[in-house]
Every structure is written in C-alpha cells, then in structure tokens.
N, C-alpha and C positions, 0 to 999 in steps of 0.2 A: 088249201092244205088238204093232202090226201088222207084217207081213212086211217092208214097205219100210223102216220105221224100224230094224228089226234089221239089214238089209243095209247101211243107212247107217252104223250103228255099227261093223260089221265093217270097212267100207272106210275108215273114219276111223282105226280101229286100225292098219290097214296103212299109211295115209297118214302117221301119226305116226311109225311105225318108218322109213318111207322117207325122212323128213326127216333122219335121222341117217345112213342107209346108201346110199340110191340116189335120185338125182334122176330117173332114168328111171322107176323104179317110182312115184315121187311124181307124175310126169306121167300115168302110166297110171291111177292112183287118181282123179285129178281128172277124166280122161275117163270113167272108169267112173261117177262121180257124175253127169256130164252126161248119159250114156246112161240112167242109173237114172231120171233126172227125167222121161224120156219113156215110162216103162213103168208100167203099172197091174198090181197083183196082187189078183186077185178070188178069194176062198175060195169053193169050192163043194163039193158032196158027192163029186163025182168027183175033187177035188183042186184045187190053185191053178191058176187061169188067168191067163196073162201076155198082156196086150194093149198096143198102142202108143197113146200119147195125145199130142195137141198142146197140152196144158194149158199148159206154159211159155209158148208163143207167144201163147196166148190172154190170159194174165195180162200178158204184155209189152205188150199193147194198152192196158192200163190204166196208163199210164206214171206218172201222178200218184200212184197208190196205192202204187207201189213205187219212187218216186224216191229214197228214202233209200238204196236198195241199187244201183239203176241208176246212181247218180252216181259209183260206183266206176269205171266205164268212162272217166271223164275221165283217170285215169292213163294210159290208152292214147291217148286222142285228143289229149292235150297234146303227145305225141311225134309222132303221125302228121301232125297239122296244121302241123308244121314242115318238112315235106317241101320246101316251095317255097324254103326257105333253104338246102337242101343244096348243098354246094360240094365235091363229089369223094368224101368218106368214106362211100360208100353202105353198105359193109360194117358199119360202127359203127352207122349209122342203123337197118339192118335188124336188127342185134343188139338195139338198144333196144326195138324194136317186139316182137320175139320174147319177150324178158324180161317185157313188160307183158301178154302175151296172157292170163294167168290172171285179170286184171281184167275182161276180156270174158267169160270163161267162168263165174265164180262168181255174177254176178247171174242168169244163166240156170240154173245149178244151183239157186240158192236159190228160184227160181220153180217148179222142178219137184219138190223134195223136201218130205217132210212135216216139220212142226215136231217138235223133239225134246222129249220129256218130261223132267222133272228127273232121273228115274232113269236114262234113256239118257245124259243130259248128264254126270251124275256118274260113271257107269261108265267112259265115255270118258276123263274126267279121271283116274280111278283107274288105269286102264290106262297112261295117259301117265305118271303118277308112278312106277309100278312099272317101266316100261320104261327111263326115264331114270335110276332108281336103279341098275339093272342095269349101264347104260352107264357110269355115273359110278364105280361100284365097280371096274369093269374098268379104267378109265383111271387110278384112284388106285393099283390093284394094280401096274400097269406103273410108275408114278411111285415106289412104294415099293421095287420091285425095282432100279430105275436112280436111286436117290435122289440121289447125289452128282452124277451126270453131268446130270440134269434141272436140279437147282438152279443148276449152273454155266451152263446155257443160259438159264435165267431171269434170271440175274445179267447176261447179255449181251443181254437184250432178247428172247430167244426165248419159245417157249410150249411147254406140254405137248402131246404127241401125243394127238389126239382123233379119234373116228370120222368127223367131218366138219369143215368149217371151224371153228377154235377159237372165233371170236367168235360165230358162229351156234349153236354147241354151248353156249356160256355163256348165250346168250339162252334156249335151250330148257331148260336146267337152272333158270334164273330163273323161267321160265314154269310149270315143274313145282312150284317152291316156291309160286308164286301159286295154283296148282291146289290144293296142299295146304292153303294158308290158306283157300280157299274151301270145301273139303270139310269141314275141321274146324269152320269157322263154321256150315255148314249141317247139321252132325251126320250126316255120311255113315256108314251102317252097312251098307246092302245086305243087310238081313235076318241079317247075321252080326255079332254084337258085336265080334269080334276085328278086323274090318276098320277100325273106328274107330281102334283102337290102332295098327294097321299103317300107317294113313295118317299119324298123328302121328309115328311113328318114321322112316318114309321121308321125310317133309318136313324133319325135323331133319337127316338124313343128307344130303339134297340141299343144304340151306342151308349147312351146314358144308363140304361138298364144293366149293360155288362159292367159297368163301374160299380153298380150297386151289388150285383152278384158277387163280385170281387173273387173270382176264380183266376189264379195266376196264369194258367196255361192259355185260356181264351184271351185274357187282356193283353199279355205280352206278345202272343201270336198276331193279334189284331193290330197293335201298335207297330210291330215290325212290318207287317204287310203294308199298312198305310204310309209308313215311313219311306219304304222302297218305291211304292207306287207314286209317291209325291215326288221323290227324287227323279224318277223317270219321266214324269210329267213336266217337271222343270227342264229337263234335258231336251225333251222333244218340242216343247212350245217356246222355250227361251224366255218364259214369263217368270222371271227371277223374283220380282216384288211380291207377286201373290204366293209364289212357292215359299219364300222366307217367312211370310206371314202365317202360312199353314203350318210350316215346321215349328214355328214359335208357339202357336196354339197347341200343337201336340206335345210340346215339352211342358207347357204351363198347366194342361188340362190334369195330369195326374197329381200335381201340387194342389190345384184347386179341389180336386176330388178328396185328397187327403184332409183337407181342412173342412169340407162341407158335407161329405158322405160318411156317416158313422160306421157302416159295414166296411167300407174301404179303409178307413182309418184303423179299424181293429184288425183287419187282415194284415196291414202293413206292420203294425206293432207286434202281432203274433210271429209273423215271419222272422223279424229281426230278433226277437226273443228266442225263437227256435234255433236260428243260427248261433246266437250267443251260447246257448246250452251245448251245441255241437262243439264250438270252440273250447268249452270248458270240459269236454269229455263226458258230458251228461245228457247226450242226445238220444238215448235209447228208447225214451218215451215220446219222442216228437216226430212228426211227419217228415219234415224236410231233412233232418238229421238222418233219418233212416234211408231216405232216397240217396243222399250223398254217400252213405256207407254202401248201398247197393251198387253204386258205381265202382267203388274200390273192389268189391267182391267180383264183379264182372271183369274188371281189368286184371285181377289176379288169376282168374280162370283163363282168360285169354292168353296170358303168359305161359301157362302150362301147356297149351297147344295152340301156338299162333297160326299155324297154316290152315288147318282144318277145324279147329275148335273142339270142344269137349263132346259135341254132338247135340243137335237141337233137342233130341228126346231125353238127354241126360242132364239138361241144364237145371231143372228144378231141384233134383236130388244133389247135384254138385254145389248148387248155391246154398242149400240147407247145411251140407257139410262144412262148407267154408265159413258160414256164420257161426256154427257151433264151435268150430276150432278157433277162430280168430275174433269173433264178436259175440261172445256168450251172453252179454247183457241184454241183447235183442231177443225178445220172446218169439217174435215171428220173423223168419227170413224173408227178405224182399227181393224180388227178381230185379235186375238192373234197370233202373228207371231212365233208360237212354236207349232208343231203338238201335242206334249204331253199336253201342257197347253190347247190347242184347245179342245182336247177329255175330259180332266179333267173338263173344264168348262161346256162342253155341256152334258157329260154323267157320270161324277163323277168318283170315285174310281172304281166302278164296270166296267164302260166302259173302263177305262185305263187297268184294269186287262185283259179284253178280247182282247183289241188292242195289248198289248204286247204279248199275246198268238199268235195272228195272225201274228205279226211281227217276233218273235223269233223262233217259232217252224219250219218254212220252213229253217231257217238259220242253224239249228243245226241237221236237219234231215239227217241221214247217214253221218254226218260229212261233209255236203256240204260246210261249211266254209273252208275246205281245198283247194278248187278250188280258185285260186288267183282272177280271174275275179269276180266270184260270191261274194267273201268276200269284194273285192274292191268296187263292186257295192253296197253292203250293207252299208259299212261304209260311202261312198258318200251320200247316202240318209239319214242315221242316223244323219249325220252332218247338211243336210238341214232341217231335222225335228226340229233341235235345234233352227233354225232361220227363218223358213217359215212353213206355214201350207200346205205343199207340196201336201197332199192327199185331199185336199179340193178344188183343181182346176182340171179341166178335163184333161189338158195336163200333170200335175204332176202325176195323176193317170194312164194316158195312158203310159207314159214313165216307171214308176215303174212297173206296172202290165205286160207290154210287155217284159221287160227285165227279170222279174222274171219267166215268162213263158219260155222265150228262155233258160235261165240258167237251169231250172228244167227239160227241155226236153233233156238235156245232163248230167248235173252234177251228179245226182244219178246213171245214167248208167256208168259214168267214175268211181264212187266209186265201183260199182258192178265189173267192169272190172279189177280193181286194186286188188280187193279181190281174183278174179280168178288167177291173175298173182302170188299173194303171196302163 
C-alpha cells in the first residue's frame, strides 16, 4: 500500500469518528483530504519526498471523463442559481449554500486521491463497524441504567440520548450493519481468522441495537436495503430456498421485536397514536402529523411555481406564511420532510431534474450498484429522502458525501478489476 493510500485510510477513520462527535473535525478531515489530493509522496533512498502537484486541476479539464462525479456539484448549483429569486431572507440562502459546499469539494478530492484497494476499503469499513458498536453499547448502557425513565420518554414520542442527532445516528448504525453484511459476504479476515468472527458478532449486535434504538428512519431504511440486496442475491445465485428463509426472517423480526423489545413496542404505539390524532384533525402537537402537514405545504408551494419553484432562498419564509395562513394550529412551521418535495418547492421541476441527475448518475456509473455496500448505502438514503430533508442539514450532507466519496474511491476500481478477471 502506498503512503498516500495509508494517509487516506487514517483520515477516513478520523472522519467516521467525527460524524458522531464533531462536525468541526469532520470539516477539518474533508479539508485535509482536499490538501492531500495536491500532494505527491515519492519514496527515495534518503526518505520520502513531498511535493506539490496540480494533477486534480489537470484531470478537471477532462470533464467528460469524470462527469459521473462532477455531476455532484449540481447539488450546489441548484441553490446558487436561484439567487435572482431571493426576496429578503439572505441569511437562509447563504446557509443553504454553506451546507452544500461539500458537494463542490468532494469531486476535487476524488480527482486528487488514489483509488483504494479492497484491503483498504475493507479495513475502513471494519473500523467503522467497531467504532459504531462501541458507541451503540454506550447508548444502550445508559438506556439500561435509566430504563423506566427512557421508556416513558419513548412513550411520549421522545428518543434515546445519542452522541449526535438521533436520526443521523440511526442511519450510521444502519450503515454499519450494511458494512458488516458486505464484509461477511466478501469473507473479510485481514490475515486474522478471528476478525471474520468478530465482524459477524458486531454486525448482529448493531442490528439488534438498531431495533432497541427504534428510530424509524434508520430501521425502515435498513430493512429496505436488506430486502433489495436479498432479492438481488436470490436472482444472481438462484438460491431460492435460502432467499425465501431470509425474507421470512426479515418479515418476522419486526413482529418479534414488537413483542420482546419495550422501546420498539412503545415507538410503534406512539406512531399509531400520532397518526390517529392526525386523522382526527388533532395532530398539531405531534411529530409525524407535523411532517405530513409539511408535505402538503411543500406541495402547495410547488403548485404556485411548478417550473422554477419559489426560490431556494425563499423557502423558509414561504413555508412560514403557508403554515400561518392554512395551518395556524401549528406553533412552529416545519420545512417539507421529503427531500424531493423540498427541492420541488424551492427549485421546481427544473431543479428536481438536475437533482435526480446528481443523485442517480453516480449510482449507475460503471454499474456501481453491483457493489452491495454501495447499493445498500444508496437505498438507505433514498428511504431517508422520502421522510426527511436529509441534504438540507450539515450532518446529513456530511454523512452522505463522505460515504459517497469513500465508495467511489473503491467501487469503480472494483468494476475495472472484475473486467480484467473476466
């Protein structure tokens, strides 16, 4: 493994930790990757010589060759090009731009960094699994100590205390389960036989822990990813008996969790109660009811300007006006809890077309979806896009862009190597 690849692995390890503990360190890690892309490390008898290179910018000139990754900058341009629609709320507009900056940086990072070997990619995922297992065990230990109090909070629609935002934390746990799935399938051992056993144990712990955390976004996203990965496995291997058994287990597990895990049981009951209150027109004080109403607000704004939207920078103020006019019972206006409706309301049909291009082109480039972890990661976030405006938060963008970069430093290389073997 070359020096630059080793440094990339270390920075990614720090980046994964920063996702849980520090958005500031996460930003520093991304900047470190940018700088690293402009450095060359040449081994010589006298030691390693470090020199500056403009290789990322040289590659940038070959736009068509790297279009699959440069298209990610559209997430930023969609917001920027709505500046002419801005009507007063410049602070919100600038905040949108700041949050989208990683989508400008990661293509530049990608062009300057070396492709990861399968060993480096697997080690990074292994570290991620171990790190998330330690975090989850800590969260569950606090839950066990305050069992009755936390269960009462869950019954009232609250959530367990987590090191970072509970929704993003659940997504990270779900991603770690998918990482475990991938390492088990690729028979990860790392020269130590026990590592394969450790991965299996940690993956089971993380999977069960996600049910105890009972955060809907992470759970539903994981089950959707595992379901599609299982269907694809059945199709490619023609192993129907094992596939049917796995699918049956996936159907039964939530039922077993409902009967055996108190936190899961309380979360299900609260969700059903929340939806009942919404149906009776009394949902202004409940989370899911507010989210459903926010979708209606977003759809109404889209109808007022379907082609170009109301303007990404005007969305917050227009949502507030819509809530005040049509849903006055809600004390706090909620932004549309659906990434696609969010973009539709702010940037219209034109914005959504560009958004879908940025989203789907990297997935299908060189059949990248054939990599289990990459496909699972995408499905997990697509599900979150249906119930959250994931890419409108700094942590959501940080997690999505970082894992996208990690996968793309390896997955197209995997495709190329497979072609050589064939």
